[in-house]
GURO-423150 format. One line per 8 residues: for each residue x, y negated, z of N, C-alpha, C, O. Coordinates in steps of 0.05 Angstrom, whole numbers. Layout:
N
X/Y/Z/X/Y/Z/X/Y/Z/X/Y/Z; ...
***
This chain:
406
17/24/0/0/0/0/18/-25/0/39/-25/12; 8/-46/-14/24/-70/-15/26/-84/12/10/-80/29; 47/-100/15/50/-115/39/30/-137/41/16/-143/22; 28/-149/65/9/-171/69/15/-193/49/38/-198/41; -7/-207/40/-5/-224/17/-18/-251/23/-37/-253/38; -6/-272/11/-18/-299/13/-25/-308/-15/-8/-309/-33; -50/-315/-19/-59/-325/-45/-48/-353/-50/-43/-368/-31; -45/-360/-76/-33/-386/-82/-52/-410/-78/-42/-432/-78
-77/-405/-74/-95/-428/-71/-123/-419/-62/-128/-396/-58; -140/-439/-59/-167/-433/-50/-183/-419/-72/-183/-428/-94; -196/-397/-65/-211/-381/-84/-238/-393/-90/-245/-397/-113; -253/-400/-70/-280/-412/-73/-277/-442/-71/-270/-453/-50; -282/-456/-93/-277/-485/-94/-303/-501/-98/-302/-526/-100; -325/-488/-99/-351/-502/-103/-372/-488/-85/-373/-463/-84; -389/-504/-73/-411/-493/-58/-430/-476/-76/-444/-459/-67; -429/-482/-102/-447/-468/-121/-434/-444/-134/-446/-431/-151
-410/-437/-125/-397/-412/-135/-410/-389/-120/-397/-375/-104; -435/-384/-125/-451/-364/-112/-473/-355/-132/-474/-366/-154; -489/-337/-123/-511/-327/-141/-536/-344/-136/-542/-352/-114; -551/-348/-158/-575/-364/-157/-595/-355/-136/-608/-372/-123; -598/-329/-133/-618/-320/-114/-611/-327/-85/-629/-327/-68; -586/-333/-80/-579/-343/-53/-592/-371/-48/-602/-376/-26; -591/-388/-68/-603/-414/-64/-634/-413/-64/-647/-427/-48; -645/-396/-81/-675/-394/-81/-685/-383/-55/-705/-392/-44
-672/-362/-44/-680/-352/-18/-675/-372/4/-690/-375/23; -652/-387/1/-645/-406/22/-667/-428/24/-673/-436/47; -678/-436/2/-700/-456/4/-724/-444/18/-736/-457/35; -731/-419/12/-753/-407/26/-748/-405/56/-766/-409/72; -723/-398/64/-716/-396/92/-718/-424/105/-729/-427/127; -707/-444/91/-707/-471/102/-736/-481/107/-740/-494/128; -754/-474/90/-782/-484/93/-798/-467/113/-814/-478/128; -794/-441/112/-813/-423/126/-801/-411/152/-816/-406/171
-775/-407/153/-763/-393/176/-738/-408/186/-717/-396/188; -740/-434/191/-716/-449/198/-703/-440/225/-680/-446/229; -718/-426/242/-707/-418/268/-699/-389/268/-691/-379/289; -701/-375/246/-694/-346/246/-664/-343/248/-648/-358/236; -655/-323/263/-627/-316/266/-623/-287/254/-640/-270/258; -601/-283/241/-597/-258/227/-567/-249/230/-550/-265/238; -563/-224/224/-535/-213/224/-532/-196/199/-550/-181/191; -508/-198/188/-500/-181/165/-475/-165/173/-460/-174/190
-471/-143/160/-446/-128/163/-435/-120/136/-450/-114/117; -408/-120/134/-394/-112/110/-388/-82/109/-383/-70/130; -390/-71/85/-383/-43/81/-365/-40/56/-372/-52/35; -344/-26/58/-328/-18/35/-334/11/29/-324/29/43; -350/16/9/-360/43/4/-339/63/-6/-343/87/-4; -317/53/-17/-297/71/-27/-274/75/-7/-252/84/-14; -279/67/18/-260/72/41/-232/63/35/-213/77/42; -229/41/22/-202/30/16/-191/16/40/-205/2/55
-165/19/44/-151/5/66/-146/-24/59/-130/-30/41; -160/-42/72/-158/-70/66/-142/-85/87/-142/-110/87; -129/-70/105/-114/-83/127/-93/-103/117/-91/-125/130; -78/-98/96/-58/-117/88/-68/-145/80/-53/-164/79; -94/-147/75/-106/-171/65/-121/-187/87/-132/-208/81; -121/-177/111/-137/-189/132/-131/-218/137/-149/-235/138; -105/-225/139/-98/-253/144/-107/-271/122/-117/-293/127; -103/-263/97/-111/-280/74/-142/-283/73/-152/-304/66
-156/-261/78/-185/-262/78/-195/-282/99/-212/-298/93; -184/-280/123/-192/-299/144/-186/-328/135/-202/-346/140; -162/-332/124/-155/-359/116/-174/-370/94/-182/-393/96; -181/-353/75/-200/-362/54/-227/-368/65/-241/-386/56; -236/-352/85/-262/-358/97/-261/-384/112/-280/-400/111; -239/-390/127/-236/-415/141/-237/-438/121/-248/-460/128; -226/-435/98/-225/-457/78/-253/-464/67/-257/-485/57; -272/-446/70/-299/-452/61/-310/-476/75/-328/-490/63
-301/-482/99/-312/-505/114/-307/-531/100/-320/-551/106; -289/-532/81/-282/-557/67/-302/-563/45/-301/-585/33; -319/-545/38/-336/-548/14/-360/-565/20/-371/-563/42; -369/-581/1/-393/-597/3/-404/-600/-25/-389/-600/-45; -430/-603/-27/-443/-608/-52/-435/-635/-64/-437/-655/-50; -427/-635/-89/-419/-660/-102/-444/-674/-112/-466/-663/-114; -441/-699/-120/-463/-714/-131/-473/-701/-157/-497/-699/-162; -454/-693/-174/-462/-680/-199/-477/-654/-194/-496/-648/-208
-468/-639/-174/-482/-614/-167/-509/-619/-157/-528/-605/-163; -512/-640/-140/-538/-647/-130/-557/-656/-152/-581/-648/-152; -547/-671/-170/-563/-680/-193/-572/-656/-210/-594/-656/-220; -554/-637/-213/-561/-613/-229/-584/-598/-216/-603/-591/-229; -582/-593/-190/-603/-579/-176/-629/-594/-177/-651/-581/-177; -628/-620/-177/-653/-636/-178/-668/-632/-205/-691/-640/-206; -655/-621/-225/-668/-616/-250/-687/-592/-251/-701/-588/-270; -687/-576/-229/-704/-553/-228/-729/-560/-212/-728/-567/-189
-753/-559/-225/-777/-569/-212/-785/-554/-187/-800/-565/-171; -776/-530/-184/-784/-514/-161/-764/-517/-137/-769/-505/-116; -743/-532/-141/-725/-538/-118/-733/-565/-107/-733/-585/-121; -740/-565/-82/-752/-589/-70/-731/-610/-62/-709/-602/-55; -738/-635/-62/-719/-656/-54/-708/-652/-26/-685/-658/-21; -726/-644/-7/-716/-640/20/-696/-618/22/-677/-619/38; -699/-597/6/-680/-575/7/-653/-584/-5/-632/-577/5; -654/-599/-27/-629/-609/-39/-615/-627/-20/-590/-627/-18
-630/-643/-5/-618/-660/16/-605/-643/37/-583/-649/47; -618/-621/45/-606/-603/64/-580/-591/54/-561/-589/69; -579/-584/28/-555/-574/16/-533/-595/16/-509/-588/19; -540/-620/12/-520/-641/12/-507/-643/39/-483/-651/42; -522/-637/60/-511/-638/87/-498/-612/96/-484/-611/117; -503/-591/81/-495/-564/90/-464/-561/90/-451/-571/72; -454/-548/110/-426/-540/111/-424/-511/121/-439/-503/138; -406/-496/109/-401/-469/120/-390/-471/148/-375/-489/155
-399/-453/165/-390/-451/193/-375/-425/197/-387/-405/203; -349/-425/193/-333/-400/195/-336/-386/222/-331/-362/225; -344/-401/243/-347/-388/269/-370/-368/270/-372/-353/289; -387/-369/250/-408/-348/248/-398/-322/237/-412/-302/236; -372/-321/229/-361/-297/216/-339/-285/234/-320/-299/241; -342/-260/241/-321/-245/256/-308/-225/237/-322/-209/224; -282/-226/234/-267/-210/215/-245/-196/230/-228/-209/242; -245/-169/230/-226/-154/246/-223/-126/234/-238/-118/216
-204/-111/244/-199/-83/235/-207/-64/257/-202/-68/281; -219/-42/249/-222/-18/266/-208/5/252/-218/17/234; -183/10/261/-166/28/247/-159/17/220/-148/-5/218; -165/32/199/-160/23/172/-185/10/159/-184/4/135; -206/7/174/-231/-4/163/-234/-33/169/-232/-42/192; -238/-49/148/-243/-77/151/-272/-81/160/-290/-71/148; -275/-96/182/-302/-101/193/-307/-131/191/-291/-148/200; -330/-138/180/-339/-166/179/-367/-167/188/-385/-153/178
-373/-184/208/-400/-188/218/-406/-218/215/-391/-235/225; -428/-224/202/-438/-252/200/-462/-254/217/-481/-238/214; -462/-272/236/-484/-274/256/-490/-303/261/-473/-317/272; -514/-312/254/-521/-340/259/-548/-347/248/-562/-329/239; -556/-372/249/-581/-380/238/-583/-373/208/-563/-377/193; -605/-362/200/-607/-352/172/-602/-374/152/-587/-370/133; -614/-397/156/-611/-419/137/-582/-430/136/-575/-442/116; -566/-425/156/-539/-435/157/-518/-414/151/-494/-420/148
-526/-389/150/-506/-367/145/-512/-352/119/-497/-334/112; -534/-358/105/-543/-343/82/-522/-343/59/-521/-324/43; -507/-365/57/-489/-367/34/-462/-352/37/-447/-351/18; -458/-341/61/-432/-327/65/-429/-302/48/-407/-295/39; -450/-287/44/-448/-260/32/-433/-260/6/-413/-246/4; -442/-275/-13/-430/-273/-40/-401/-283/-40/-384/-271/-52; -396/-305/-27/-369/-317/-28/-349/-299/-13/-326/-297/-21; -357/-286/9/-339/-269/23/-332/-244/6/-309/-236/4
-352/-233/-7/-347/-210/-25/-328/-218/-48/-310/-203/-54; -333/-242/-59/-315/-251/-81/-287/-256/-71/-267/-250/-85; -284/-266/-47/-258/-271/-35/-243/-244/-31/-220/-242/-39; -257/-225/-19/-244/-199/-14/-235/-186/-40/-212/-177/-43; -252/-187/-60/-245/-174/-86/-221/-188/-99/-203/-175/-108; -221/-215/-99/-200/-229/-112/-173/-227/-97/-152/-223/-110; -174/-229/-71/-149/-226/-55/-137/-198/-60/-113/-196/-65; -153/-178/-59/-143/-150/-64/-133/-146/-92/-113/-134/-96
-147/-157/-112/-139/-154/-140/-114/-168/-146/-98/-159/-163; -109/-191/-134/-84/-205/-138/-60/-189/-130/-38/-191/-141; -63/-172/-109/-41/-155/-100/-38/-130/-117/-16/-124/-126; -60/-115/-120/-58/-90/-134/-55/-92/-164/-44/-74/-177; -64/-114/-175/-63/-118/-204/-52/-145/-212/-66/-161/-225; -28/-151/-204/-16/-177/-209/-13/-184/-239/-12/-208/-246; -12/-164/-256/-8/-169/-284/-34/-169/-300/-34/-174/-324; -57/-164/-286/-82/-166/-300/-88/-194/-308/-83/-213/-293
-97/-198/-333/-99/-224/-344/-127/-229/-356/-142/-211/-361; -133/-255/-360/-157/-263/-374/-158/-251/-402/-179/-242/-411; -135/-251/-416/-134/-241/-443/-142/-211/-444/-156/-203/-462; -133/-196/-424/-141/-168/-423/-171/-164/-420/-183/-147/-433; -182/-180/-402/-211/-178/-397/-227/-186/-422/-246/-173/-428; -218/-207/-435/-232/-217/-459/-229/-196/-481/-248/-191/-496; -206/-185/-484/-201/-165/-505/-219/-140/-500/-231/-130/-519; -221/-131/-475/-239/-109/-469/-268/-116/-476/-282/-99/-487
-276/-140/-469/-304/-148/-475/-308/-148/-505/-329/-139/-515; -290/-159/-520/-294/-161/-549/-294/-133/-562/-309/-128/-581; -279/-114/-551/-280/-87/-560/-309/-75/-556/-319/-62/-573; -320/-81/-532/-347/-71/-526/-368/-84/-544/-387/-71/-553; -365/-110/-549/-384/-123/-567/-382/-112/-595/-402/-109/-609; -357/-107/-603/-354/-95/-630/-366/-67/-632/-378/-60/-652; -364/-51/-611/-376/-25/-610/-406/-27/-611/-419/-11/-625; -418/-46/-597/-447/-50/-598/-456/-56/-627/-476/-44/-636
-442/-73/-641/-449/-80/-668/-446/-57/-687/-460/-55/-708; -427/-39/-682/-423/-16/-699/-444/5/-693/-454/18/-712; -452/9/-668/-469/31/-660/-499/24/-663/-516/42/-664; -506/-2/-664/-534/-9/-665/-538/-29/-687/-521/-45/-693; -562/-28/-699/-568/-47/-720/-575/-74/-708/-580/-77/-684; -574/-94/-726/-581/-121/-717/-610/-122/-706/-616/-137/-688; -627/-106/-718/-655/-105/-708/-657/-93/-680/-672/-103/-664; -641/-73/-675/-641/-61/-648/-629/-80/-627/-638/-80/-604
-610/-97/-635/-598/-115/-617/-613/-141/-614/-608/-157/-596; -632/-146/-632/-645/-172/-633/-659/-180/-607/-658/-203/-599; -672/-161/-594/-687/-168/-570/-673/-156/-545/-686/-152/-524; -647/-150/-547/-632/-142/-524/-625/-166/-507/-613/-185/-518; -632/-167/-482/-628/-190/-465/-609/-183/-442/-614/-164/-427; -587/-198/-440/-565/-192/-422/-558/-216/-406/-557/-238/-416; -555/-212/-379/-545/-234/-362/-521/-223/-346/-518/-199/-341; -503/-242/-339/-480/-235/-321/-489/-236/-292/-500/-256/-283
-484/-214/-278/-490/-212/-249/-464/-205/-234/-465/-190/-215; -441/-215/-243/-416/-204/-234/-400/-220/-214/-375/-215/-212; -412/-238/-200/-396/-255/-181/-383/-239/-158/-360/-243/-152; -398/-221/-146/-390/-208/-121/-365/-191/-123/-349/-190/-105; -362/-177/-146/-340/-158/-148/-322/-164/-172/-310/-146/-184; -320/-190/-179/-304/-198/-202/-275/-194/-196/-266/-194/-173; -259/-192/-218/-230/-191/-215/-221/-218/-203/-205/-219/-185; -232/-239/-214/-225/-266/-204/-246/-286/-216/-260/-279/-235
-247/-310/-205/-264/-330/-216/-257/-337/-245/-275/-340/-261; -231/-342/-251/-224/-348/-279/-232/-326/-299/-240/-332/-321; -230/-301/-291/-239/-279/-309/-269/-280/-313/-278/-278/-336; -284/-284/-292/-313/-286/-295/-321/-309/-314/-338/-305/-332; -308/-332/-310/-315/-355/-327/-308/-350/-356/-322/-357/-374; -285/-337/-361/-277/-331/-388/-296/-311/-401/-303/-314/-425; -304/-291/-387/-323/-271/-397/-349/-284/-405/-361/-279/-426; -359/-302/-388/-384/-316/-393/-381/-333/-418/-400/-335/-434
-358/-346/-420/-354/-363/-444/-355/-348/-470/-366/-357/-489; -343/-324/-470/-343/-307/-494/-371/-298/-500/-380/-299/-523; -386/-289/-480/-413/-280/-484/-431/-302/-495/-446/-298/-514; -428/-326/-484/-444/-349/-494/-438/-356/-523/-455/-364/-538; -412/-353/-530/-404/-361/-557/-408/-339/-577/-416/-345/-600; -403/-314/-570/-402/-293/-589/-426/-274/-588/-429/-257/-606; -443/-277/-568/-467/-260/-565/-491/-278/-558/-506/-271/-539; -494/-300/-571/-513/-321/-562/-542/-312/-563/-558/-321/-546
-550/-296/-582/-578/-288/-584/-587/-269/-562/-610/-267/-556; -567/-255/-550/-573/-235/-530/-566/-245/-502/-579/-237/-482; -546/-261/-499/-537/-270/-472/-555/-292/-463/-556/-313/-475; -569/-287/-440/-589/-306/-431/-580/-323/-407/-594/-342/-400; -558/-317/-395/-548/-333/-372/-532/-318/-353/-524/-295/-358; -527/-330/-330/-510/-318/-309/-522/-324/-282/-535/-344/-277; -517/-306/-263/-525/-310/-236/-508/-331/-222/-517/-342/-201; -485/-337/-232/-466/-356/-219/-475/-384/-225/-474/-393/-247
-482/-399/-204/-494/-425/-207/-473/-445/-217/-479/-462/-234; -449/-444/-206/-428/-463/-214/-421/-460/-243/-419/-480/-257; -417/-436/-252/-410/-432/-281/-434/-439/-299/-430/-450/-320; -458/-432/-290/-482/-439/-306/-483/-470/-309/-489/-480/-331; -479/-484/-288/-480/-514/-289/-460/-525/-308/-466/-542/-325; -435/-516/-306/-414/-528/-322/-414/-519/-351/-402/-533/-368; -428/-497/-357/-429/-488/-385/-456/-491/-398/-461/-482/-420; -475/-504/-384/-501/-509/-396/-517/-483/-400/-532/-481/-419
-514/-464/-382/-528/-438/-383/-551/-437/-363/-551/-453/-344; -569/-418/-366/-590/-414/-347/-580/-398/-323/-568/-377/-327; -585/-408/-299/-578/-392/-275/-600/-371/-271/-624/-376/-274; -592/-346/-266/-610/-323/-265/-612/-311/-237/-592/-308/-223; -637/-305/-229/-641/-291/-204/-665/-302/-189/-675/-324/-195; -676/-285/-171/-699/-294/-155/-694/-287/-126/-686/-304/-110; -699/-262/-118/-695/-253/-90/-677/-229/-88/-673/-215/-108; -667/-224/-64/-650/-201/-58/-663/-185/-36/-684/-193/-25
-650/-163/-29/-662/-145/-8/-666/-160/18/-685/-154/33; -648/-179/25/-650/-191/51/-677/-205/55/-687/-207/77; -689/-216/33/-714/-230/36/-736/-210/46/-751/-217/65; -737/-187/35/-757/-167/43/-749/-155/70/-767/-151/87; -724/-149/74/-715/-137/99/-721/-155/123/-731/-146/143; -715/-181/121/-720/-199/143/-749/-200/152/-755/-203/175; -767/-197/133/-795/-198/139/-804/-174/157/-826/-174/168; -787/-154/160/-793/-133/179/-794/-143/208/-805/-131/225
-782/-167/212/-780/-178/240/-788/-208/240/-778/-223/257; -806/-216/222/-813/-244/222/-842/-249/229/-854/-270/223; -855/-230/244/-880/-235/256/-904/-219/246/-923/-215/261; -902/-208/222/-924/-191/213/-921/-163/224/-900/-156/235; -943/-147/222/-940/-119/228/-919/-107/209/-918/-115/186; -904/-87/218/-883/-75/201/-896/-64/175/-884/-68/154; -919/-52/177/-931/-40/154/-939/-61/133/-943/-55/110; -942/-86/142/-950/-108/125/-926/-125/115/-930/-145/102
-902/-117/123/-879/-134/119/-872/-139/89/-864/-161/82; -875/-119/72/-870/-124/44/-890/-143/32/-883/-161/17; -915/-140/39/-936/-158/29/-930/-187/40/-934/-206/25; -921/-188/65/-915/-215/76/-892/-228/61/-893/-252/56; -872/-212/53/-849/-223/38/-858/-233/11/-850/-255/2; -874/-217/-3/-884/-225/-29/-902/-250/-27/-900/-268/-44; -920/-250/-7/-938/-273/-4/-923/-299/3/-929/-320/-8; -902/-297/19/-886/-320/26/-872/-331/1/-870/-355/-2
-863/-313/-16/-850/-321/-41/-869/-335/-59/-863/-356/-71; -893/-324/-62/-914/-337/-79/-921/-365/-69/-923/-383/-84; -923/-368/-43/-930/-394/-31/-908/-414/-36/-913/-437/-40; -883/-404/-34/-860/-423/-38/-857/-432/-67/-852/-455/-72; -860/-414/-86/-853/-420/-114/-876/-422/-133/-872/-430/-156; -900/-416/-125/-924/-423/-140/-923/-415/-169/-930/-431/-187; -913/-391/-175/-911/-381/-202/-884/-382/-214/-879/-368/-234; -866/-398/-204/-838/-397/-213/-824/-373/-201/-833/-362/-181
-801/-365/-214/-784/-344/-203/-800/-318/-197/-799/-308/-175; -815/-309/-217/-834/-288/-213/-824/-260/-218/-838/-244/-232; -801/-253/-208/-791/-225/-210/-787/-215/-182/-772/-227/-166; -800/-193/-175/-798/-181/-148/-779/-157/-148/-776/-142/-167; -764/-155/-126/-745/-133/-122/-760/-109/-109/-775/-113/-90; -756/-85/-119/-774/-63/-113/-764/-42/-94/-780/-26/-84; -738/-41/-88/-728/-17/-75/-718/-22/-46/-700/-8/-37; -730/-41/-32/-721/-44/-4/-730/-21/13/-716/-13/31
-754/-11/8/-764/13/23/-775/33/3/-797/44/7; -760/38/-17/-766/56/-40/-787/44/-58/-805/29/-50; -785/52/-83/-804/42/-103/-833/50/-97/-851/34/-100; -837/75/-88/-864/85/-83/-877/68/-61/-901/61/-64; -863/62/-40/-874/46/-18/-879/17/-28/-899/5/-20; -862/7/-45/-866/-19/-56/-892/-20/-73/-908/-38/-70; -895/-1/-92/-918/-1/-109/-944/2/-94/-965/-9/-102; -943/16/-71/-967/18/-54/-976/-9/-44/-1000/-13/-39
-958/-28/-41/-964/-55/-32/-968/-75/-55/-979/-96/-51; -958/-67/-78/-959/-85/-101/-986/-82/-116/-988/-69/-136; -1006/-94/-104/-1033/-91/-114/-1039/-109/-137/-1021/-123/-147; -1064/-110/-146/-1072/-126/-169/-1065/-155/-166/-1056/-168/-185; -1069/-165/-142/-1062/-194/-136/-1033/-200/-142/-1027/-218/-158; -1015/-184/-131/-986/-189/-136/-978/-182/-164/-962/-196/-176; -990/-161/-175/-983/-152/-202/-990/-174/-223/-976/-176/-243; -1011/-189/-218/-1018/-211/-236/-1001/-235/-231/-994/-250/-250
-993/-240/-206/-978/-264/-200/-948/-262/-208/-937/-282/-216; -937/-238/-206/-908/-235/-212/-905/-227/-242/-920/-211/-252; -884/-239/-254/-879/-233/-283/-867/-206/-288/-869/-195/-310; -853/-195/-267/-840/-170/-271/-827/-160/-246/-830/-171/-225; -811/-138/-250/-799/-124/-227/-770/-118/-233/-762/-115/-257; -754/-117/-212/-725/-112/-216/-718/-84/-204/-726/-77/-182; -703/-69/-220/-693/-43/-212/-664/-46/-201/-648/-60/-214; -658/-34/-178/-631/-35/-168/-621/-9/-156/-599/-9/-145
-637/12/-157/-627/38/-148/-645/60/-159/-668/55/-166; -634/85/-160/-649/107/-170/-649/109/-200/-637/92/-214; -661/130/-211/-662/135/-239/-678/112/-253/-701/108/-246; -666/97/-272/-680/74/-284/-704/82/-300/-724/67/-301; -704/105/-313/-727/113/-329/-749/124/-312/-773/120/-319; -743/137/-290/-764/145/-271/-777/120/-260/-802/118/-258; -761/100/-252/-771/74/-243/-790/62/-264/-812/53/-257; -781/61/-289/-796/48/-310/-823/62/-314/-844/49/-316
-823/89/-314/-848/103/-319/-868/98/-296/-891/95/-301; -858/97/-271/-875/92/-249/-887/64/-250/-911/60/-245; -871/44/-258/-880/17/-261/-901/14/-283/-922/1/-279; -896/26/-305/-914/25/-328/-941/37/-320/-962/26/-325; -940/61/-308/-965/74/-299/-980/57/-279/-1004/56/-279; -965/44/-261/-978/27/-240/-992/4/-253/-1015/-2/-247; -979/-10/-272/-993/-32/-286/-1018/-21/-300/-1039/-34/-300; -1015/1/-314/-1038/12/-329/-1061/19/-310/-1085/14/-317
-1055/30/-286/-1077/37/-267/-1091/11/-258/-1115/12/-251; -1077/-11/-257/-1088/-36/-249/-1102/-50/-271/-1114/-72/-267; -1102/-39/-295/-1115/-52/-318/-1099/-74/-331/-1110/-91/-344; -1072/-74/-326/-1054/-94/-336/-1038/-82/-359/-1027/-60/-356; -1036/-96/-382/-1020/-86/-404/-991/-90/-397/-981/-112/-395; -976/-68/-394/-947/-71/-386/-930/-85/-407/-909/-95/-400; -940/-87/-431/-924/-100/-452/-922/-130/-446/-905/-144/-459; -938/-141/-428/-936/-169/-421/-918/-173/-396/-915/-196/-387
-907/-152/-385/-890/-153/-362/-861/-147/-369/-856/-135/-390; -843/-153/-351/-814/-149/-355/-802/-132/-333/-808/-137/-309; -786/-113/-340/-770/-98/-321/-741/-107/-324/-730/-107/-346; -729/-115/-302/-701/-123/-302/-684/-102/-289/-690/-94/-266; -664/-92/-302/-647/-71/-292/-620/-83/-284/-608/-99/-299; -610/-74/-261/-585/-87/-251/-567/-67/-235/-551/-76/-219; -571/-41/-238/-556/-22/-222/-533/-10/-237/-538/9/-253; -509/-20/-233/-485/-7/-244/-486/-3/-274/-479/19/-283
-496/-23/-288/-500/-19/-317/-475/-24/-333/-457/-38/-325; -475/-11/-356/-456/-17/-378/-473/-24/-402/-497/-22/-402; -459/-34/-424/-474/-39/-448/-489/-14/-458/-512/-16/-466; -475/8/-458/-487/33/-469/-511/42/-452/-531/49/-463; -508/41/-425/-531/50/-409/-554/31/-412/-577/39/-411; -549/5/-414/-570/-14/-418/-585/-10/-444/-609/-11/-445; -570/-5/-466/-582/0/-492/-599/25/-491/-620/27/-504; -589/46/-477/-604/71/-476/-631/66/-462/-652/77/-470
-631/50/-440/-656/44/-426/-674/28/-445/-698/33/-447; -663/8/-458/-679/-9/-476/-693/7/-497/-717/4/-502; -678/25/-510/-689/41/-531/-710/60/-521/-730/65/-535; -707/71/-497/-726/90/-486/-753/76/-480/-774/89/-480; -752/50/-475/-776/36/-467/-787/17/-489/-805/2/-484; -775/19/-512/-783/1/-534/-813/2/-539/-825/23/-542; -825/-22/-540/-853/-25/-547/-872/-19/-524/-896/-21/-527; -861/-11/-501/-879/-4/-479/-879/-25/-457/-899/-29/-444
-856/-38/-453/-853/-59/-433/-828/-75/-440/-810/-64/-451; -828/-100/-433/-804/-117/-438/-781/-109/-420/-786/-100/-397; -757/-112/-429/-734/-105/-413/-713/-127/-414/-711/-142/-433; -698/-130/-392/-675/-148/-391/-655/-135/-372/-662/-118/-355; -629/-142/-375/-608/-128/-361/-588/-147/-348/-578/-166/-361; -583/-143/-323/-562/-157/-308/-538/-139/-304/-540/-119/-290; -516/-146/-317/-492/-129/-316/-471/-144/-300/-466/-167/-304; -459/-130/-281/-440/-142/-263/-412/-133/-266/-397/-144/-282
-404/-113/-250/-376/-105/-249/-364/-97/-275/-341/-103/-281; -380/-84/-293/-369/-75/-318/-365/-98/-338/-354/-94/-359; -373/-122/-330/-367/-146/-345/-343/-161/-333/-324/-168/-347; -344/-165/-307/-325/-183/-294/-301/-169/-281/-283/-183/-271; -301/-143/-281/-277/-129/-270/-271/-104/-286/-267/-82/-275; -272/-107/-313/-266/-84/-331/-241/-91/-346/-242/-104/-367; -218/-81/-336/-192/-85/-348/-177/-59/-347/-182/-42/-330; -157/-55/-365/-142/-31/-364/-128/-27/-338/-114/-45/-328
-131/-3/-326/-118/4/-301/-129/-7/-276/-119/-2/-254; -151/-22/-278/-163/-35/-254/-187/-18/-245/-205/-13/-260; -186/-10/-220/-209/3/-207/-224/-17/-190/-213/-27/-170; -249/-24/-198/-263/-45/-182/-270/-35/-154/-270/-11/-149; -274/-54/-136/-282/-47/-109/-312/-40/-109/-327/-49/-126; -320/-25/-88/-348/-19/-84/-354/-30/-56/-353/-15/-36; -361/-55/-55/-365/-69/-29/-392/-83/-28/-402/-92/-48; -403/-83/-4/-429/-97/0/-429/-110/27/-414/-103/45
-446/-130/30/-454/-141/56/-484/-141/57/-498/-152/40; -494/-127/78/-523/-124/80/-533/-134/108/-519/-131/128; -557/-145/108/-569/-154/133/-575/-129/150/-584/-109/140; -569/-132/176/-574/-110/195/-593/-117/217/-604/-100/231; -598/-143/222/-617/-151/242/-629/-178/236/-616/-194/222; -652/-183/247/-666/-209/244/-679/-215/271/-694/-198/282; -674/-238/282/-684/-246/308/-678/-226/329/-695/-220/347; -654/-214/328/-645/-196/348/-656/-168/346/-650/-151/363
-672/-162/325/-684/-136/322/-674/-123/296/-667/-137/277; -672/-96/294/-660/-83/271/-678/-86/246/-702/-87/248; -665/-88/223/-678/-86/197/-662/-65/181/-639/-59/188; -675/-54/160/-661/-33/145/-671/-33/116/-693/-43/110; -655/-21/99/-663/-17/71/-662/13/66/-643/27/73; -683/23/54/-684/52/46/-689/52/16/-712/54/7; -668/50/1/-670/47/-28/-676/74/-41/-679/95/-27; -678/74/-68/-683/98/-83/-657/114/-88/-658/135/-101
-635/104/-78/-610/119/-78/-600/120/-49/-590/100/-39; -604/142/-35/-599/144/-6/-571/134/2/-568/123/24; -551/138/-14/-524/129/-7/-522/99/-5/-502/89/6; -542/84/-15/-540/55/-14/-553/44/11/-552/20/16; -566/61/27/-580/51/50/-561/38/70/-538/48/73; -570/17/83/-553/3/103/-570/-2/128/-592/-12/127; -558/6/151/-572/1/176/-551/2/199/-530/14/196; -558/-11/221/-542/-9/245/-556/11/265/-543/19/284
-581/17/260/-597/32/279/-612/55/266/-633/51/255; -600/79/266/-613/102/252/-641/108/263/-659/116/247; -646/104/288/-673/109/299/-693/90/287/-716/98/282; -685/65/282/-704/47/269/-711/56/241/-733/53/232; -691/67/227/-696/77/200/-717/100/201/-735/101/183; -715/118/220/-735/139/223/-763/127/227/-782/136/215; -764/106/243/-790/93/248/-800/79/222/-824/81/216; -782/66/208/-790/53/183/-800/73/163/-820/68/149
-787/96/162/-796/117/143/-825/127/151/-841/131/134; -829/130/177/-855/140/185/-877/119/179/-899/127/171; -872/94/183/-892/73/178/-899/72/149/-922/68/142; -879/75/131/-884/73/102/-886/100/88/-886/101/63; -889/121/104/-893/148/92/-871/155/72/-876/166/51; -846/149/80/-823/156/64/-811/182/75/-804/182/99; -807/202/59/-796/227/69/-768/224/79/-752/208/68; -761/239/100/-733/240/109/-716/254/88/-726/273/76
-691/246/84/-674/260/65/-667/287/75/-665/292/99; -663/305/56/-655/333/63/-627/332/75/-610/318/65; -624/346/97/-598/347/110/-579/364/95/-586/385/84; -554/355/93/-533/370/79/-528/397/92/-528/399/117; -524/416/76/-518/443/86/-542/460/92/-539/482/101; -566/450/86/-590/465/91/-604/471/65/-625/484/65
***
């Protein structure tokens, strides 16, 4: 393993170097739950030893305190009709509080706990993941370059054009979702620039707000798991928590940002709550775990049972996609429902010899009580309290997973 490392400069240099759904959720929290307190925990799923980077990671987190929204950034956000003036003013006053973040080692495992007011700690997740990824990549892959990343992307775009007709590609919709596990910020920006220039009919935007602003692109995203998870402890009955999360979103955005995330407590439990009212109000659904075609078939059948033509709705896929897997999904669903694709790591960290990190930060408590996610891929579940997960499963009629060895 490489020795301890010091990065040459600050990695996160803009408050907007984050994903759009962080800001959209942040406004909802600011308006509806200003007194809520939450905690998140970091997980490195590939059990990589990150100890040599601890000092630099801490230093980069401390540097976040220097960031503030610029006048140009504030003016940019004011151009979105669903972002309220009072929220933008709150962002102008917002500062990262590194004291909400505890970073330490337990043996060879890097532990990060974010604990504080939801509205003041919500922005840490994406930037900390991007910091960890970039600090580690600078050490392990010092020769990795923007040119290599761009060359790999152009090879993939060339393969798409060889393997599919222009008619097949005409309605292929692609967005960049790669901030969290990017090789570096310059690589992500270069990749987005190439997509915007060389794949303009298909590339619809990026989740990264800073890059979207500076390149005149659409920022992409609505809500993440934390929005639904937190509602498990925000006052409603647990069995009503998904409906409460959806209703709060509808009240906040009044028809804007109409894509709901489906796999916080499995797709089946979500669809049981996604009744005619919500199905008409939301424009579509996002897939983030489990078999994408099983997901699509269930969603299509659900819309049909409700008397809604699924061809007027959109499914957004965002789970570990590549160009080839996205095109396979698109072709399988052609003419039955609209599709769009958010591709992350295979865009922003795809270089020769580079193994991307598999890292996440997930909410584990709200208002001092446990919350959990039970996705359609059991390995993705995150919790601090296994007993609470059993209770959550029983409330939502979700089967317990089969125990290994039986």
